[in-house]
C-alpha positions as CSV (number, residue, x, y, z in Angstrom):
1,M,49.7,-24.9,72.8
2,P,51.3,-24.4,75.8
3,L,49.8,-22.2,78.2
4,I,50.6,-18.4,77.3
5,T,52.2,-17.1,80.4
6,N,55.6,-15.3,79.0
7,R,55.1,-11.6,79.6
8,A,56.7,-10.9,76.1
9,K,54.4,-12.9,74.3
10,V,51.2,-12.3,76.3
11,L,51.7,-8.6,75.4
12,K,52.7,-9.6,71.4
13,I,49.1,-11.1,71.7
14,Y,47.5,-7.8,73.0
15,A,49.4,-6.0,70.0
16,E,48.0,-8.3,67.5
17,A,44.4,-7.7,68.8
18,A,45.0,-4.2,68.7
19,Q,46.0,-4.5,65.1
20,N,43.0,-7.3,64.3
21,K,40.7,-4.3,66.3
22,W,39.9,-7.3,68.5
23,V,38.9,-7.3,72.4
24,I,40.4,-10.1,74.6
25,P,38.0,-11.0,77.3
26,S,39.2,-12.4,80.5
27,I,36.1,-14.9,81.4
28,C,36.0,-16.1,85.2
29,T,35.7,-19.5,86.1
30,E,35.5,-21.7,89.1
31,N,34.7,-25.3,88.2
32,T,35.9,-27.3,85.5
33,T,32.5,-26.9,83.5
34,T,32.7,-23.2,83.0
35,T,36.7,-23.5,81.9
36,E,35.8,-25.8,79.8
37,S,32.7,-23.9,78.0
38,I,35.1,-21.4,77.5
39,L,37.6,-23.3,75.3
40,A,34.8,-24.5,73.5
41,A,33.2,-21.5,72.7
42,T,36.7,-20.5,71.2
43,L,37.4,-23.4,69.5
44,Q,34.2,-23.3,67.9
45,L,34.7,-19.4,66.9
46,G,38.2,-20.3,65.7
47,S,37.2,-23.3,63.7
48,E,34.6,-21.1,62.0
49,L,37.3,-17.8,61.6
50,G,40.0,-20.2,60.0
51,I,41.9,-19.1,63.0
52,E,42.9,-22.1,65.2
53,N,45.1,-20.3,67.7
54,L,42.6,-17.8,68.9
55,P,43.4,-16.5,71.8
56,I,41.4,-16.5,75.2
57,T,41.9,-15.4,79.0
58,I,40.6,-17.5,81.5
59,A,40.5,-15.8,85.0
60,V,39.9,-16.6,89.1
61,T,39.7,-14.4,91.5
62,N,41.1,-15.8,94.9
63,N,39.8,-13.8,98.4
64,Y,37.8,-11.4,96.7
65,S,34.7,-10.7,99.0
66,H,32.3,-10.2,96.4
67,R,33.2,-13.6,94.9
68,A,36.1,-15.8,96.2
69,Q,36.5,-18.0,93.1
70,T,39.5,-20.4,93.9
71,V,37.8,-20.6,97.6
72,N,34.8,-22.3,95.6
73,Y,36.7,-24.4,93.3
74,S,36.6,-27.4,95.7
75,H,34.7,-28.1,98.9
76,T,37.6,-27.9,101.3
77,R,36.8,-24.3,100.7
78,N,40.6,-23.8,100.8
79,W,42.0,-21.3,98.0
80,E,45.1,-22.8,97.8
81,I,44.1,-26.2,96.8
82,G,41.3,-24.5,94.4
83,M,44.3,-22.2,93.1
84,R,46.4,-25.8,92.2
85,L,43.2,-27.5,91.0
86,F,42.6,-24.5,88.8
87,L,46.1,-24.5,87.3
88,S,46.1,-28.0,86.8
89,D,42.5,-28.2,84.6
90,L,43.7,-25.5,82.5
91,R,47.5,-27.3,82.3
92,I,45.1,-30.8,81.3
93,L,42.9,-29.3,79.1
94,T,45.5,-27.4,76.9
95,E,47.9,-30.2,76.6
96,K,49.0,-32.1,73.8
97,G,45.8,-34.4,73.0
98,S,43.2,-32.3,74.1
99,P,40.9,-30.7,71.6
100,Y,41.9,-27.3,73.1
101,S,45.7,-28.0,72.7
102,K,46.2,-25.5,69.7
103,L,44.3,-22.3,71.3
104,R,46.3,-19.6,72.9
105,V,45.1,-19.5,76.5
106,M,46.3,-17.1,79.0
107,I,45.6,-17.1,83.0
108,H,44.5,-14.1,84.7
109,L,44.4,-13.4,88.6
110,D,41.7,-11.3,89.0
111,H,41.2,-8.8,92.1
112,V,43.9,-9.8,93.9
113,Q,44.0,-7.8,96.8
114,P,47.3,-6.8,98.6
115,D,46.1,-7.5,102.0
116,L,43.6,-10.6,101.6
117,D,45.8,-12.4,98.9
118,K,49.0,-11.3,100.5
119,D,49.8,-15.5,100.6
120,L,49.3,-15.8,97.1
121,L,51.3,-12.7,96.0
122,S,54.6,-14.7,97.5
123,W,53.9,-17.2,94.5
124,D,55.9,-17.4,91.6
125,M,53.8,-14.4,89.5
126,S,55.4,-16.1,86.2
127,Q,53.3,-18.9,86.2
128,F,50.5,-16.5,85.4
129,S,49.8,-14.7,82.2
130,S,48.7,-11.1,84.0
131,I,47.2,-10.0,87.1
132,M,44.6,-7.2,88.1
133,F,46.3,-6.0,91.3
134,D,43.4,-4.7,92.9
135,A,44.0,-1.8,95.8
136,S,41.2,0.5,94.7
137,A,39.6,0.2,98.2
138,L,42.0,1.9,99.6
139,T,43.0,5.7,99.1
140,F,44.1,6.7,96.0
141,K,47.7,7.7,97.6
142,E,48.1,4.1,98.9
143,N,46.4,2.8,95.7
144,I,49.3,4.1,93.7
145,L,51.9,3.1,96.4
146,L,51.5,-0.3,96.5
147,T,50.7,-0.6,93.0
148,A,53.8,1.2,92.0
149,Q,55.6,-1.0,94.6
150,F,54.3,-4.3,92.8
151,V,54.9,-3.3,89.3
152,K,58.6,-2.2,90.6
153,D,58.9,-5.9,91.9
154,H,56.9,-7.9,89.1
155,Q,56.6,-6.4,85.7
156,S,59.5,-8.0,84.6
157,E,57.3,-11.2,84.8
158,I,54.0,-10.5,84.3
159,A,51.6,-8.1,82.5
160,I,50.0,-6.1,85.0
161,E,46.2,-4.3,85.4
162,G,45.8,-2.0,88.1
163,A,42.6,-0.4,89.5
164,C,42.3,3.6,89.3
165,D,39.2,3.6,91.2
166,E,36.5,1.1,92.4
167,I,34.0,0.1,90.7
168,N,30.2,0.5,91.7
169,E,28.6,-2.0,93.7
170,A,24.7,-2.6,92.9
171,G,22.7,-1.7,95.3
172,N,25.3,0.3,97.3
173,G,22.9,3.1,97.3
174,N,25.8,5.5,96.2
175,D,25.5,8.1,93.1
176,P,26.8,6.0,90.2
177,D,28.4,9.0,89.0
178,S,30.5,9.9,91.7
179,S,33.3,7.5,91.6
180,L,33.8,7.5,88.1
181,T,37.4,7.9,86.7
182,T,38.2,11.1,85.2
183,P,40.6,11.3,82.4
184,E,42.9,13.9,84.5
185,K,42.8,10.7,87.2
186,A,43.2,8.0,84.7
187,V,46.4,9.6,83.6
188,D,47.8,10.5,87.1
189,Y,47.3,6.6,88.0
190,L,49.1,5.8,85.0
191,E,52.0,7.7,85.2
192,R,52.8,7.0,88.6
193,T,52.2,3.2,88.5
194,G,53.4,2.1,85.3
195,V,50.5,-0.3,84.9
196,D,50.4,-2.2,81.4
197,F,46.6,-2.0,81.3
198,M,44.0,-0.2,83.7
199,V,40.7,-1.0,85.1
200,A,38.5,2.3,85.1
201,N,35.1,3.1,87.0
202,L,33.0,3.8,83.5
203,G,29.8,3.2,85.5
204,T,29.4,-0.4,85.4
205,E,28.9,-3.1,87.9
206,H,30.2,-6.3,88.9
207,R,27.3,-8.7,89.9
208,A,24.1,-8.1,88.0
209,S,22.5,-5.7,85.8
210,A,21.0,-2.3,87.7
211,S,19.0,0.2,86.0
212,V,20.8,3.3,87.7
213,L,24.2,1.9,86.4
214,K,25.7,2.1,82.6
215,Y,28.5,1.9,80.6
216,R,29.8,5.9,80.0
217,D,31.3,5.1,76.7
218,D,31.9,8.4,76.1
219,L,34.1,8.6,79.3
220,A,36.0,5.6,78.0
221,R,36.9,7.5,74.8
222,S,38.0,10.6,76.7
223,I,40.3,8.3,78.9
224,K,41.6,6.4,75.6
225,E,42.2,10.2,74.0
226,K,44.8,10.5,77.3
227,V,46.4,6.9,78.0
228,G,45.5,5.0,74.5
229,E,44.1,1.3,74.3
230,I,44.8,0.0,77.5
231,I,41.4,0.2,79.5
232,V,40.0,-2.8,81.2
233,L,36.1,-3.0,81.3
234,H,35.2,-4.8,84.3
235,G,31.3,-5.2,84.9
236,C,30.1,-6.6,81.6
237,S,27.4,-8.3,82.7
238,S,25.5,-5.1,83.1
239,V,26.1,-3.9,79.6
240,P,24.0,-4.1,76.8
241,S,24.8,-6.0,73.9
242,G,24.3,-3.4,71.7
243,Q,26.6,-1.3,73.6
244,L,29.6,-3.9,73.8
245,A,30.0,-4.3,70.3
246,H,32.1,-1.3,69.4
247,I,33.9,-1.4,72.3
248,F,37.3,-1.3,71.0
249,N,36.5,1.9,69.8
250,D,36.4,3.3,73.0
251,G,39.8,2.1,74.0
252,I,38.8,-1.3,75.4
253,A,41.9,-3.9,75.6
254,K,40.2,-6.4,77.8
255,V,36.8,-7.3,79.1
256,N,36.4,-9.0,82.4
257,I,33.3,-11.4,82.4
258,W,31.7,-14.0,84.9
259,T,28.3,-13.1,86.4
260,I,26.4,-13.5,83.6
261,L,27.5,-17.0,83.0
262,E,26.0,-17.8,85.8
263,R,23.1,-16.1,85.9
264,N,21.8,-17.0,82.9
265,S,22.6,-20.8,82.8
266,S,21.2,-20.9,86.4
267,A,17.9,-20.1,85.1
268,V,17.9,-22.4,82.0
269,L,19.2,-25.2,84.4
270,F,16.0,-24.3,86.5
271,E,13.6,-24.8,83.5
272,N,15.2,-27.5,82.2
273,M,15.0,-29.2,85.5
274,V,10.8,-28.6,86.0
275,N,10.4,-29.6,82.5
276,H,11.8,-32.8,83.9
277,A,11.0,-33.1,87.3
278,T,9.3,-36.5,87.5
279,E,12.5,-37.6,85.9
280,I,14.7,-36.3,88.4
281,A,12.7,-36.5,91.8
282,G,10.3,-38.9,91.0
283,K,6.4,-38.7,91.0
284,Q,5.3,-38.3,94.4
285,A,7.9,-35.9,95.1
286,V,6.2,-33.8,92.2
287,E,2.5,-34.5,93.5
288,K,3.4,-33.5,96.9
289,L,5.1,-29.9,95.4
290,I,2.2,-29.5,93.5
291,G,-0.6,-29.9,96.6
292,A,2.2,-27.6,98.4
293,G,1.7,-24.6,95.6
294,I,5.2,-24.9,94.7
295,L,4.6,-26.6,91.3
296,G,1.4,-25.9,89.3
297,N,-0.9,-28.0,88.4
298,N,0.3,-28.2,84.8
299,T,3.8,-29.6,85.8
300,R,4.2,-33.0,83.8
301,N,3.9,-35.6,85.9
302,D,3.8,-38.5,83.3
303,K,7.7,-39.8,83.3
304,N,9.4,-42.2,85.8
305,L,12.5,-41.9,87.5
306,N,15.6,-41.7,85.2
307,L,18.9,-42.1,86.3
308,K,20.0,-39.9,83.2
309,F,17.9,-36.7,84.3
310,Y,19.3,-37.1,88.1
311,T,23.2,-37.3,87.8
312,T,25.4,-34.3,87.9
313,A,26.7,-34.8,84.7
314,Y,22.8,-33.8,83.5
315,R,23.1,-30.7,85.4
316,Q,26.3,-29.8,84.4
317,E,26.0,-30.5,80.5
318,V,22.7,-28.2,80.6
319,V,25.0,-25.3,82.2
320,Y,28.1,-26.1,79.9
321,N,26.2,-25.7,76.7
322,E,24.7,-22.1,78.0
323,M,27.5,-21.1,79.1
324,K,29.1,-21.9,76.1
325,K,26.6,-20.6,74.2
326,I,27.0,-16.9,76.2
327,V,30.6,-17.2,75.4
328,Y,30.5,-17.4,71.7
329,D,28.1,-14.8,71.6
330,Y,30.6,-12.2,73.1
331,L,33.5,-13.7,71.0
332,K,31.5,-13.3,67.9
333,M,31.3,-9.6,68.7
334,W,34.9,-8.9,69.7
335,Y,36.9,-11.5,66.9
336,T,36.2,-10.7,63.5
337,I,38.1,-10.8,60.5
């Protein structure tokens, strides 16, 4: 199935999801390995559920200061080259002949900044499914003015997600309750901007788990009573899985995920590489690391160099399998029949 970028079709998928009590995940990527792990996990669950066209959103940030994913997509560190590669990967992986061709895949631009991403905002927005127009770092008044103007200019061609308040960042030293979105503020923001979906600060953060931060499901339900089921949850990686299973009831229509994929797969790759240390680096290199106290004396040192273990393909396969598992576990919580 071709990529779903038509605004009416995108909103129809969200309406279907609401009917099914599904939460649609928007999962960020910055390389083909991550992209395919997302598609593979969706395909696997769709096969198990008997739904060959299960929907999924694959997202990317551009010049977002906390992680510029198109910039990291290629070693040119050129966002435009990265964006074109990202779009090309998705097109090829979803076209006829691909195992993922029947999935309904949507493309989301995440955390697009009105200043840093000015050049991207001049692109044809109709080639994307949705955009998070993120002016949340500005004053509330400026945020509303810029978001309302973007909605006026582009809502006919793309579903628009706005950010009512800036999401907390780990370790910023701020009171985590000081910038939470209130139901009254959510109503004001929605009425004055006209966005299709709204990111609210519900106590989460973006980059990792933080003990002082937590998902405020009670606040989400209070906002839902005022604006309906249009809330987007960011910072999903900091939310315990026990809270995530029932977030549709909190008014969450969409969640954004990325950090946990990279964080958890890196740990698995590290352990795997240590277990195959001599096959990757050779006995002499491993003995040197043991002597320096970097590796322990119990590190296996009984294998010879092996081409299989020092290739990029080996490392990518380990990361791919772990990311696929993580994505699958999320999807299984939110897609049920």
